[in-house]
Every structure is written in C-alpha cells, then in structure tokens.
C-alpha positions in Angstrom: 86.8 66.2 172.3 87.7 67.1 175.5 86.1 68.1 179.1 87.4 71.1 181.0 86.9 70.9 184.9 87.0 74.2 187.2 87.9 74.0 190.5 86.7 77.1 192.3 89.0 78.4 194.9 87.2 78.7 197.6 83.8 76.6 198.1 81.2 76.2 195.7 80.8 73.0 193.0 83.0 72.6 190.3 82.0 72.7 186.7 82.4 70.2 183.8 82.2 71.4 180.2 82.7 69.1 177.1 83.6 70.8 174.4 84.3 69.0 170.5 85.6 69.8 167.6 84.5 70.9 164.5 84.9 71.2 160.8 84.6 75.4 161.4 86.5 75.1 165.2 85.3 73.4 168.9 82.0 73.9 170.1 80.0 73.6 173.3 78.7 69.7 174.5 79.6 66.3 173.2 79.9 65.2 169.7 77.3 63.4 168.0 77.5 59.3 168.9 79.1 57.3 171.2 81.5 59.5 173.1 85.1 58.5 172.9 86.7 56.9 176.3 89.0 59.3 178.6 92.4 59.6 177.8 92.0 57.1 174.9 94.9 58.8 172.8 97.4 57.5 175.2 95.7 54.1 175.7 98.4 51.5 175.4 95.7 49.2 173.8 98.4 45.7 173.6 98.3 45.6 177.4 95.6 45.3 180.0 93.6 48.4 180.7 92.4 50.0 183.9 88.5 51.0 184.2 88.0 53.7 186.7 84.9 55.5 187.7 85.7 59.5 186.9 88.4 61.7 185.5 90.0 62.2 188.7 90.7 58.7 190.1 92.0 57.8 185.7 94.4 61.2 186.1 95.9 59.4 189.5 96.4 56.2 187.8 97.9 57.7 184.4 100.3 60.0 187.1 102.0 56.6 188.4 101.7 55.4 184.6 98.9 52.7 185.5 97.3 52.3 181.4 94.0 53.4 182.5 90.7 55.0 181.4 87.0 55.7 182.1 84.0 57.0 180.8 83.6 60.6 179.3 81.7 62.6 181.9 82.1 59.6 184.9 79.8 56.8 186.2 76.4 58.4 184.4 77.9 57.9 180.6 78.8 54.3 180.6 76.3 53.9 178.5 76.6 56.6 175.8 80.9 55.4 175.8 82.1 53.8 172.8 84.3 51.0 175.0 84.8 48.5 171.7 88.8 50.0 171.7 89.2 47.9 174.8 87.4 45.3 174.4 89.7 42.8 172.6 92.1 42.9 175.3 91.8 41.8 178.8 90.6 44.8 181.4 90.6 45.1 185.3 87.4 46.8 186.9 88.7 49.2 190.1 85.0 50.6 191.1 85.0 53.4 193.8 84.1 52.2 197.6 80.2 52.4 197.4 77.0 51.5 195.7 77.3 53.4 192.8 80.2 52.5 192.3 79.4 48.6 192.2 76.7 49.6 189.3 78.9 51.4 187.3 81.1 48.3 187.0 78.7 46.2 186.7 76.9 48.3 183.4 81.0 48.6 182.0 81.0 44.8 182.3 77.8 44.5 180.3 78.8 46.4 177.4 82.6 45.3 177.2 80.6 41.8 176.8 78.2 43.6 174.0 81.7 44.0 172.3 83.0 40.8 172.5 81.7 37.7 174.8 84.8 36.2 175.5 86.6 39.1 176.7 89.0 38.6 180.0 87.5 40.8 182.8 88.4 41.5 186.6 87.3 43.1 189.5 89.7 44.6 192.0 88.5 46.5 195.1 91.1 48.4 195.9 91.9 48.1 199.6 92.1 50.6 202.8 89.4 52.5 200.9 87.0 55.2 202.9 83.5 55.3 202.1 83.0 56.8 198.6 86.8 56.2 198.4 88.7 55.5 194.6 92.0 54.8 193.1 92.7 58.6 193.5 92.5 58.5 197.3 94.4 54.8 197.2 97.3 56.9 195.4 97.5 59.8 197.5 97.3 57.3 200.9 100.3 55.7 199.6 102.7 58.5 198.7 101.9 59.8 202.3 103.7 56.9 203.7 106.6 58.1 201.3 105.8 54.9 198.4 107.1 56.0 195.1 105.0 56.1 191.9 106.9 52.7 190.7 105.9 51.1 194.1 102.3 51.8 193.9 102.1 50.6 190.3 104.0 47.2 191.3 101.2 47.1 194.0 98.6 47.8 192.0 99.5 45.0 189.3 99.9 42.3 192.0 96.3 43.2 193.7 94.9 43.2 189.8 96.2 39.5 189.0 94.8 37.9 192.1 91.6 39.8 191.5 88.3 37.3 190.9 86.6 37.2 187.4 83.9 39.7 186.8 80.1 38.2 187.7 78.2 37.3 184.2 74.6 37.6 185.7 75.6 40.8 187.9 77.0 42.2 184.4 73.6 41.5 182.2 71.5 42.8 185.4 72.9 46.2 185.0 71.7 46.7 181.0 67.8 46.9 182.6 69.1 49.8 184.6 68.2 53.2 183.3 71.4 54.1 181.0 70.3 57.2 179.7 72.6 60.1 179.4 71.8 62.5 182.1 71.4 66.6 181.6 71.7 68.6 184.8 70.1 72.0 184.6 72.0 74.7 186.5 70.7 78.5 185.8 73.0 80.2 183.6 74.0 77.9 181.7 71.1 77.3 178.8 73.5 77.3 175.6 74.9 73.9 177.2 72.1 72.5 178.5 70.1 72.7 174.9 73.9 71.5 173.2 73.6 68.3 175.4 70.0 68.1 175.0 70.5 68.1 171.3 73.1 65.4 171.4 70.7 63.7 173.3 68.2 63.7 170.7 70.0 62.6 168.0 71.7 59.6 169.8 68.4 58.6 171.0 66.6 58.9 167.4 69.3 57.6 164.9 67.7 58.1 161.9 64.7 59.7 162.8 65.8 63.8 163.7 66.4 65.9 160.1 66.3 69.2 159.2 64.1 69.4 156.0 63.7 73.0 154.1 64.4 74.9 157.3 62.4 72.8 159.8 63.3 70.7 162.4 61.6 66.9 162.0 60.8 63.8 163.1 60.6 60.5 161.1 58.0 58.2 162.2 56.7 54.9 160.4 52.6 55.2 160.1 50.3 52.1 159.2 48.6 52.5 155.4 45.9 51.0 154.2 47.7 50.1 150.8 48.8 46.9 150.6 52.4 48.0 151.0 52.6 48.0 155.0 53.9 51.3 156.9 55.1 54.0 156.0 57.4 56.8 157.0 56.1 60.5 157.2 57.8 63.7 158.1 56.3 65.6 161.3 57.8 69.2 162.2 59.4 69.1 165.6 57.0 71.9 167.9 58.6 72.6 171.4 56.5 70.5 173.4 57.5 67.3 170.8 61.1 68.6 171.5 61.3 68.4 175.0 59.2 64.9 175.3 61.9 63.4 172.8 64.5 64.8 174.9 63.2 63.5 178.5 63.0 60.1 176.7 66.3 60.2 175.6 68.4 61.4 178.7 67.8 61.5 182.1 67.1 65.4 183.0 68.5 66.4 186.5 67.8 69.2 188.5 69.6 70.4 191.8 67.3 70.2 195.1 68.1 73.4 197.1 66.5 71.8 200.4 68.1 68.3 200.2 71.7 69.2 198.1 70.8 65.9 195.9 69.9 66.4 191.7 66.7 65.3 191.7 64.9 63.7 188.0 62.9 66.3 186.2 60.9 67.1 182.7 62.8 69.5 180.3 61.3 72.7 180.6 60.0 73.9 177.3 61.9 76.7 177.3 65.0 74.9 176.3 62.7 73.1 173.1 61.8 76.8 172.2 65.8 77.5 172.3 66.7 74.5 170.2 63.7 75.3 167.6 65.2 79.0 166.8 68.9 77.8 165.9 67.5 77.4 162.6 70.8 77.2 160.3 72.9 76.1 163.2 71.1 72.2 164.0 73.4 69.2 164.1 70.9 67.0 162.2 71.4 65.9 158.9 69.6 67.4 155.9 66.9 65.7 154.9 65.0 66.5 151.0 62.4 63.4 150.7 61.3 60.3 151.5 61.8 57.8 148.9 59.4 54.7 148.9 61.7 52.6 146.4 64.6 52.2 144.5 66.2 55.4 143.1 69.4 56.4 141.0 71.1 59.6 142.8 71.7 62.8 140.6 75.3 61.2 139.1 72.9 58.3 137.8 74.1 55.7 140.6 71.6 53.5 142.0 70.1 53.6 145.5 69.2 50.6 146.8 70.6 50.6 150.5 67.5 51.0 152.6 68.6 54.1 155.6 69.4 57.8 155.2 71.6 58.5 152.3 74.1 61.4 152.9 74.6 61.6 149.4 71.5 62.1 147.9 69.8 63.6 151.4 66.9 60.8 150.7 65.8 58.5 153.3 64.8 55.3 151.1 62.3 53.4 153.5 60.9 50.5 151.7 58.0 49.6 154.3 59.3 46.1 153.8 59.2 45.5 150.4 61.2 43.4 148.5 62.6 44.6 145.3 64.1 43.0 142.1 67.9 43.7 142.0 68.6 46.9 139.5 70.9 46.0 137.1 74.7 48.3 138.1 75.9 48.0 134.0 72.7 47.7 131.8 73.4 47.5 128.1 70.9 49.6 125.4 69.5 46.0 124.4 68.4 45.8 128.0 67.3 49.3 128.0 65.1 49.0 124.8 63.5 45.4 127.0 63.0 47.6 129.7 61.1 50.0 127.6 59.2 47.7 125.3 57.4 46.4 128.5 56.6 49.4 130.0 55.1 50.3 126.2 53.3 46.9 127.1 51.7 48.5 129.8 50.8 51.4 127.8 49.1 49.5 125.0 45.8 50.1 125.7 45.7 53.5 126.1 44.5 55.8 123.1 47.3 58.4 122.7 46.5 60.9 120.1 49.9 60.4 118.3 53.6 59.6 118.9 54.6 62.3 121.2 51.3 61.5 123.4 53.2 58.0 124.1 56.4 59.5 124.6 55.4 62.1 127.1 53.5 58.9 128.7 56.6 57.2 129.3 58.4 60.2 130.0 56.1 60.5 132.8 56.6 57.0 134.3 60.3 57.2 133.9 60.7 60.6 136.1 58.3 58.7 138.5 61.0 56.6 139.0 63.8 59.1 140.3 61.9 62.5 140.6 63.1 62.8 144.7 66.6 63.1 142.9 65.9 65.8 140.1 65.7 69.6 141.2 62.9 70.2 139.1 60.5 68.2 137.0 57.5 69.6 134.5 54.0 69.4 135.2 52.1 66.5 133.5 49.1 67.3 131.7 46.6 64.6 130.7 43.7 65.7 128.5 40.9 64.1 126.8 37.5 65.5 124.7 35.3 63.1 127.2 35.3 61.5 130.5 36.5 57.9 131.0 38.9 58.1 128.6 41.4 56.6 131.0 43.0 60.2 132.5 42.7 59.0 135.8 43.9 55.5 135.1 47.1 57.0 133.4 48.5 59.3 136.1 47.2 56.3 138.7 49.8 54.0 137.0 52.7 56.1 137.2 52.4 56.9 140.6 53.0 53.5 141.5 56.4 53.9 140.8 56.3 56.4 143.3 54.5 55.7 145.8 54.0 51.8 145.7 50.1 52.4 146.3 47.6 54.3 144.5 48.5 58.1 144.5 45.6 60.3 146.4 44.2 62.6 143.8 43.1 66.1 145.3 40.7 68.5 143.6 41.7 72.1 142.8 40.2 74.8 145.6 38.6 77.8 143.3 41.3 80.8 145.1 45.0 81.3 144.9 45.3 81.7 148.7 43.5 78.1 149.1 45.5 76.8 146.3 48.6 77.7 147.8 47.9 76.6 151.4 47.2 73.1 149.9 50.0 72.9 148.1 52.5 73.7 151.1 50.6 71.4 152.9 51.1 68.7 150.8 54.8 69.3 150.3 55.6 69.9 153.8 54.1 66.4 154.1 56.7 65.8 151.8 53.8 63.9 149.5 55.3 61.8 146.6 52.6 62.5 143.9 50.0 65.1 143.6 47.3 64.7 141.2 45.0 67.5 140.2 42.2 65.9 139.4 39.3 66.4 137.2 39.8 70.6 136.1 37.3 71.9 135.1 38.4 75.7 134.4 41.2 77.1 132.7 44.5 75.9 134.9 47.0 79.0 136.5 48.6 79.2 139.4 51.5 81.5 140.5 52.4 79.7 143.2 52.1 76.0 140.8 54.5 78.0 138.7 57.1 78.8 141.6 57.5 75.1 142.6 58.0 73.8 139.0 60.7 75.6 138.5 62.6 75.7 141.8 63.9 72.7 144.1 63.1 74.9 147.6 59.7 76.5 148.0 58.8 79.2 150.8 55.7 79.8 151.6 53.5 80.6 155.3 52.7 77.9 158.0 49.2 77.6 158.6 48.1 78.7 161.9 51.6 80.6 162.6 53.0 84.1 162.0 55.9 82.6 160.1 57.3 80.9 156.7 58.8 78.2 156.4 60.8 76.0 153.1 60.5 72.9 151.5 61.6 71.1 148.9 59.2 70.6 146.0 60.5 67.0 144.7 56.7 65.7 143.9 55.4 64.5 140.6 52.7 66.9 140.0 50.0 65.6 137.4 46.4 67.4 136.0 43.9 65.5 134.4 40.5 67.1 132.8 38.7 66.8 129.5 39.8 69.5 127.2 41.9 70.8 130.0 43.4 74.5 129.0 46.4 75.7 130.8 46.7 79.4 131.1 49.5 81.9 131.3 53.4 81.1 132.6 52.1 77.4 133.0 51.9 76.7 129.7 55.9 76.6 129.9 56.2 74.3 132.5 53.8 71.4 131.0 54.3 68.2 129.3 51.2 67.2 127.3 49.8 64.0 126.8 46.6 63.9 124.9 44.1 60.6 124.8 41.4 60.5 122.8 39.3 57.1 122.3 36.9 58.1 119.5 34.0 57.0 120.5 30.8 58.0 122.1 30.9 56.1 125.1 34.4 55.3 126.5 33.3 53.9 129.6 31.5 50.6 127.8 35.6 49.9 126.2 36.8 46.2 127.3 40.2 46.1 128.0 42.5 43.0 128.2 43.2 43.6 131.6 42.4 45.3 134.7 45.7 48.2 135.0 44.9 48.7 138.6 44.8 45.6 139.9 47.8 44.5 137.6 49.9 47.6 138.7 49.5 46.7 141.9 51.0 43.4 142.0 54.3 44.3 139.4 55.1 47.7 139.8 58.4 46.5 141.5 59.1 45.2 138.2 58.1 48.3 136.0 60.2 50.1 138.6 63.2 48.2 138.5 62.5 48.2 134.3 62.7 52.0 134.8 65.3 52.3 136.1 67.1 50.1 134.0 66.4 52.5 131.2 67.7 55.7 132.9 70.9 53.7 134.1 71.7 52.5 131.1 71.8 55.9 129.3 74.2 57.0 132.0 76.3 53.7 131.2 76.5 54.7 127.6 78.1 57.8 128.7 74.6 60.1 128.5 75.4 60.6 124.9 73.6 63.9 123.7 70.4 63.7 121.6 71.0 67.5 120.4 68.0 68.2 121.3 66.4 72.2 121.8 66.3 73.2 125.3 63.7 73.2 127.9 64.4 76.1 130.2 64.5 75.3 134.0 64.1 72.2 133.5 68.2 71.2 132.1 68.2 68.3 134.6 64.9 66.6 133.8 65.6 66.7 129.9 68.9 65.1 130.7 68.1 62.2 132.5 64.5 61.6 131.2 64.0 63.0 127.8 67.5 62.3 126.7 67.3 58.7 127.4 64.0 58.1 125.6 65.2 60.3 122.5 68.5 57.9 122.4 66.0 54.7 122.7 63.9 55.6 119.3 60.8 57.5 120.9 59.7 60.7 119.7 61.1 64.1 122.2 58.1 63.8 124.8 57.9 67.7 124.8 56.4 68.1 121.2 52.9 68.7 122.6 53.9 71.4 124.1 52.6 73.8 121.3 49.2 72.3 121.8 49.2 73.5 125.5 50.8 76.8 124.2 48.7 77.2 121.6 45.5 76.8 123.1 46.2 79.1 126.2 43.3 81.7 126.0 45.9 84.2 127.0 48.6 83.8 124.5 44.9 83.8 121.6 44.0 87.4 123.5 47.4 88.6 122.9 48.1 87.7 119.7 44.2 89.1 118.7 44.9 92.3 120.0 48.6 92.4 118.5 47.5 91.9 114.9 44.1 94.1 115.2 46.6 96.6 116.6 49.1 96.0 113.9 46.3 96.4 111.5 44.8 99.0 112.6 48.5 101.6 113.0 50.6 99.7 111.4 54.2 100.6 112.7 52.8 104.0 113.9 53.5 104.9 117.6 49.9 105.7 119.4 48.4 106.2 122.5 46.3 104.2 124.7 43.6 106.8 124.3 43.6 106.5 120.3 43.6 103.0 120.3 40.8 103.2 122.5 39.1 105.7 120.5 39.6 103.1 117.1 37.1 101.0 115.5 36.0 97.6 115.3 37.3 95.1 115.8 40.0 96.7 118.1 37.5 97.9 120.4 36.0 94.9 121.0 39.2 93.1 121.9 40.3 96.1 124.2 36.6 96.2 126.0 37.1 92.4 126.9 40.3 93.2 128.6 39.5 96.4 130.7 36.2 96.8 131.0 35.0 100.3 132.4 32.7 101.5 135.2 29.6 102.3 132.2 29.0 99.8 129.6 30.9 100.4 126.8 33.7 102.2 128.3 37.3 100.8 128.1 39.4 101.3 131.2 42.5 103.4 129.7 44.6 102.7 133.2 43.7 98.9 133.4 44.3 98.7 129.4 48.3 100.3 129.7 49.0 98.0 132.6 48.0 94.9 130.9 49.7 96.1 127.4 53.0 96.8 130.0 53.0 93.3 131.0 53.3 91.7 127.5 55.7 94.2 126.5 58.4 93.1 124.2 56.7 89.3 124.3 56.2 87.8 120.8 53.4 85.8 120.0 52.4 85.2 116.2 55.3 87.1 115.2 54.5 90.4 116.7 55.2 92.6 119.9 54.5 95.7 121.1 57.0 98.1 121.8 57.3 101.4 123.5 57.8 104.7 122.4 58.4 108.5 123.9 56.3 110.5 125.9 52.6 112.3 124.4 50.9 114.7 126.2 52.3 112.8 129.7 50.9 109.4 128.3 53.1 106.7 126.9 52.9 105.7 123.8 52.8 102.1 121.7 53.6 100.6 118.3 53.3 96.5 117.1 56.2 95.5 115.0 56.7 91.9 113.3 59.8 90.3 114.5 
C-alpha cells in the first residue's frame, strides 16, 4: 500500500490518494482488511517505536532518525490499522497538542493492549508546541534555532525516558468511540469514494459479502422452524441495501461549505448504484453455495471447518449443529460397513430391482456432496400407486443436504412460470428441490439446461435484466407412473417402487423414518461421506462403466464408488425412462411405418401424407391441419427436421435432394 499526497501550489486543500497492489497492478483505494502502519517497512521493531498522529509528523521524525510510525490516513483510521507488529515491544505515543490528539493516543493504546495486555506504553507530551502542534512543529522549531538532527533526537529520547506510563482506563474508554473508517465525499472523485466504500463494506462485514453467480450478495442468518435452528440465506444486494451496509461500516462525511468543516451524512444512493455496476470487478470472494453440512471438495478432501472455504468456494454454515468426525483415511471395509448402515435405512422401501435400490443409494451419496459437484442428474422416484413411499424417500435423502425436511414444490403448467420458479429457487440457493406428485409427462427446456450446466442464466423477476446463478441443488421428481419426455430422459436416474398391494397406505413399518432421520441424519451423512472418501483413498479405481455424458464428475465420484462396493450400476434404470418416453414411442412408430411404406426410397412429405394407413394416421396425430383429417405438411416437415439422423429402434431419417423444390426424406436401418 502507498499513500500519495498532493499539495496545491497556491491555496486550496491537500489531496490524499491511497493505492494498493493487486495481481494485475496498482488500484485506487485501500486494500481489504486492516491497513499496514505507515513506514512499516523501515521500522526497527527490536527498538522502542514512537507513534505520532499523521504522516507529515511521522516523516518529520524519520528525517532525524526517529523510529516512528502512525496509522494509515492519520487519526481517523486508528481502528482500521494493524498494530500487532509493534505490540511486542515498547511504544512511546506523542499526541498532537489538542483534544483529538489525546483521543487518538487513547484509541491506539486500547488497540495495542488488545494485542498485548503487558505492553509498555508511555505518553510523551512534547514541550513548547503551539495549539494543534505536533512533532513536525517541534522539529521545525529546534532546527530554527540551530539544533542538529542528533541533538533533536537525543532530546526526544531523554523526554521519552521520563514520560509517564499510559493510563489504562483512558485506553479502555477509547474503545467505546466511533472507530469506523472515514470516507469523505468530494466532487469529481466518485471512483475513489466507491473504492473506499467497497473496502469499508468488506472490512465491516467479514464473511458476509460475496459474489454469487454475477450478483453481489449478503449472507444473513434466519431462524428455521425446524429442529436445527438458524440457517444462512443469500440475499442479493440492491443500491439502497448497499448504502445502508456501507453507512453502518464507515463514517461518511461531506464538507459543509458554510462552516468549513466535514459533517456526517448518509452515503448517497448513486454510489451504491456505481458499486453494483462494477459487475466483474468486485473484490468480494466468489461463493458457489452454502452447505449446511460437512462435505467433500472436488478433489475428495474433507471440508469440515465452519466458515468460507476458498478452495471449494463454499460457505459451511453448521447452524450450531455438531457432527461426528469424518474419517480421513477410511478403508474399503469401513466403507462397506457404512454403506450397509445406509442400506438398512432403505430396507423397507419396495424397490422393483437392484438398480432401483442402487439409484436410491446414489441419491443419498449425491446429497452428501452435491454442492461440490458441477452437475448431477435428476432423480425420478416412481410408483404405480400413491402412498408407496416416493415422498418419504425424497425427504430422507434431503436430510443429508438440508438437515431438515426438504420443501416440496408443485410444478406450474406453463414453461415461463416454471422458469421463474426454478430461477427463484436457485437464486435463494435452495439445497434440495423436490418436484412432487407430477401428473403430466415431464419435459422442460429450462430444467434440461439446469441439470447439465454448473451456471444458469435467466431473467430476474421484476427487472429488465438477466443474472447467472449456480445450479448445484439436488433435484428430485416424484409421481405415480411418472413419464418423462424429450431430452430430459437423458438427464434422469430412475428409482421405481412397487408395494404390490392395493392399499399401500395401510402397510406397517418397524420405524417412523421421518422421526428417525430427524434424530440420526448426522450419522447417516458421515456414513455417506465415509463411502465416498474411502473410494478416493483407494485411488479411485476405474469400474469400466459406460459413459454417462454431461455427468462425468458425478459418475466418477458417486456412481463408481457404489459399483466398487458391489452394487448395481444406478444408471441401469435410465432405459425404463427412455422406453416410456411418448416422444420416442411416436418417433419409433413413424420410422417403422415409413420404412414399411417406402423401404429406403427418398420421398417428399406430400407423398408420405397421401399414403394410406397406418402411416397417415400417425402423421395426422403429429401435424393436424386446420380442417378435420388434413395433415399440415409444413409442420410435419419441421417435425422430421427436428429428428433428422436421430436413431430409434435401429432406424433414422436421412435427408435427400430436392424434388420440385421440396426436400425428400428416407428411413434407413443403422
């Protein structure tokens, strides 16, 4: 850090500009955190250190060889400076000859004693000082009568040896004073004000201000109605809220032209707007999410220390909950035992086959590390009838990420309303999103993007701008015989339940799983992390599984550990989802009917429309015209283009040349 001082040639006020070093060069304003002491690089810390008020006085002392320092920016920043480097020795404080000088000395004493209660502190009041005078005036007066530098220095040392010790009560009283840094608003200097405001905001709110996606946000605690108590939430900052926080963190002053003095004011909103528009240049750390539980980082290491973790960019807010220790070097045997305990929790769910149980286990393991996974599939829990345990299974997995019951949402009917809902949930950093009791076939372009991208951009509700948010939530969908459609089928893991009875709600269970999970979810979480950590410790041995495109990290960190421990591939049920996709069924039927009608011959859409049953009936269902029984040729052509070269049932459409200005198509076996 450096401070540049500009003195006017004739009249006017001095101008002081702090600058600090960054990786890409120098920047206006103070660095984050506490400021370094003035002339710290030249201090002899093994000797007595003299403290004055202001850089000009410090420079005067240094000019005669005095071992001297002051707080950066002088008297207004005593509380913002790091006094620890000089707290281990003896210190002599030399106040200015006025009341603010005495207050400054008391404030510095208090902060030095905070660092070292046993520090030797003396207060030297220099003789013959004018009103408001300081060390600069003392040195200048001695030089004016012919004293040399060595003589002046010797006199100061003699005075210091006889100076009284600092009054501890006065130092303690200084701690109650307004210790906020001062930001002075001057015309034509907005960038400097915004720099200082950002520094004050970060220094006054440690661990609370972050960038989230491309939003500047504040993390605040809220009280939960669940058993685990307070939880942090992410709140996007607005210009008024920024001004509120900055005015709390700093003393804002503006020159009163009539009195000639600086008076406290509220930070004008325009400075909050300017700070918000520095998108991409904020100095706040990047946040990708809040985790309420210990987890594993992307490299498989354990994240168990509360607070912000720079490596994972996660904020671990435990909400006062104590967790069992997570083994750093678990063995495969420990992993098997931990996984067996999780299996026991699922023992009363009526899974259709082994891959369904494996899918449920993978959902539990995903919940334990979802915040550090760039992408993860949608978990689809299906059953032929209500009360089969779908929602209970989703809630149980959600405990491992929430520490409480996961909230469920009903899916809006329109794609626009779904987009708004999804964006609002992600902007609030909801850990688990359960789309409950879905009746209609599920397809959604927004959800497809969310599942396969680590960041998702959408329009902010109520504003004419868009924003980007992390997507690292656990997505679960439940429904009776739930059907998936379109591209979403390639992004989902199926978990099918079947109680094989007419009234599943009348079944009896050995334990109330909701109540049990509320009491034991911490132990279950540690078991899940033990399984995943053991796989990392073992060197992540490859299981030679077929790729699961767009979810490679999930496959490596969740799917392969399950197979390593002897379980079925949790993705085996994906074919059930794809086979029941109405879109695939229709395409498969059209391809088969087209191949039967024309073999591998290229034909125009109009010729296909004129063909008899069953092809015409299928085409009519796809592209009905305005009049009854009429097929819309343009709409049908668009539909075929959409599925060009897509293989279903070993067949696909291929485009040929033009015939009479119209495209031709054929179906070929692949």
